[in-house]
C-alpha positions in Angstrom: -43.2 74.3 54.9 -46.0 74.2 57.5 -48.8 71.5 56.9 -52.4 73.2 56.3 -54.6 73.2 59.4 -57.5 71.9 57.2 -55.9 69.6 54.7 -58.1 68.5 51.7 -59.6 65.2 52.3 -58.0 62.4 50.5 -59.9 59.9 48.3 -60.1 56.5 49.6 -58.6 53.5 47.8 -61.9 52.3 46.3 -62.6 55.7 44.7 -59.1 56.0 43.2 -59.4 52.4 41.8 -63.1 52.8 40.6 -62.2 53.7 37.1 -59.3 51.2 36.7 -60.6 48.1 34.9 -60.4 44.8 36.9 -59.1 41.7 35.2 -59.4 38.1 36.3 -56.5 35.9 36.8 -57.5 34.0 33.7 -57.3 37.4 31.6 -54.0 38.2 33.2 -52.3 34.7 32.4 -53.8 34.7 28.9 -52.4 38.3 28.0 -48.9 37.1 29.6 -49.0 33.9 27.5 -50.1 35.7 24.2 -47.1 38.1 24.8 -44.7 35.2 25.6 -46.0 33.4 22.4 -45.3 36.5 20.4 -41.6 36.2 21.3 -41.3 32.4 21.1 -43.3 32.0 17.9 -43.3 35.2 16.1 -44.7 33.8 12.8 -48.1 33.1 14.5 -50.1 31.1 17.0 -53.7 30.0 17.4 -56.1 31.0 20.3 -56.2 27.2 21.2 -52.2 27.4 21.8 -52.6 30.5 23.9 -55.5 28.8 26.0 -53.8 25.6 26.6 -50.5 27.2 27.8 -52.5 29.8 29.8 -54.6 27.1 31.4 -51.5 25.0 32.3 -49.8 28.2 34.0 -53.1 29.1 35.9 -53.0 28.3 39.5 -55.3 25.3 40.6 -57.4 27.6 42.7 -58.3 29.9 39.9 -59.4 27.3 37.4 -63.0 26.9 38.6 -63.6 30.6 38.0 -61.7 30.7 34.8 -63.7 27.8 33.4 -66.7 29.8 34.4 -65.6 32.9 32.4 -64.7 30.6 29.5 -68.2 29.2 29.3 -69.8 32.3 29.7 -67.5 33.9 27.1 -68.4 31.1 24.6 -72.3 31.1 25.5 -72.2 35.1 24.8 -70.3 34.7 21.6 -72.7 32.0 20.3 -75.7 34.3 21.0 -74.1 37.0 18.9 -73.0 34.4 16.2 -76.7 33.2 16.1 -78.2 36.9 15.9 -75.8 37.9 13.2 -76.8 34.6 11.2 -80.5 35.2 11.7 -80.1 38.8 10.7 -78.1 37.7 7.6 -80.7 35.1 6.7 -83.6 37.5 7.1 -81.8 40.0 4.9 -81.1 37.3 2.2 -84.6 36.4 2.3 -85.8 39.8 1.6 -83.7 40.3 -1.2 -84.5 37.2 -3.1 
């Protein structure tokens, strides 16, 4: 087989991985811990158990970024909770 004189250009690495979701070290350790707890504790576990085991397994140099992600996630969820509560309260007031 002879190579083509004008081969098609190959996409560079960034283009290839652009559609692949990127996960943080914290997310990877969290999922790994959750899967391990499914095996060790098949009857169930709490998010706190996953979080504590994952935090302990996380390399020290990744903890600052993971902590920032935890705080941001908490803040985002509290905002969603507050919005849902306000919507529910507004609807309850209209029905009365």
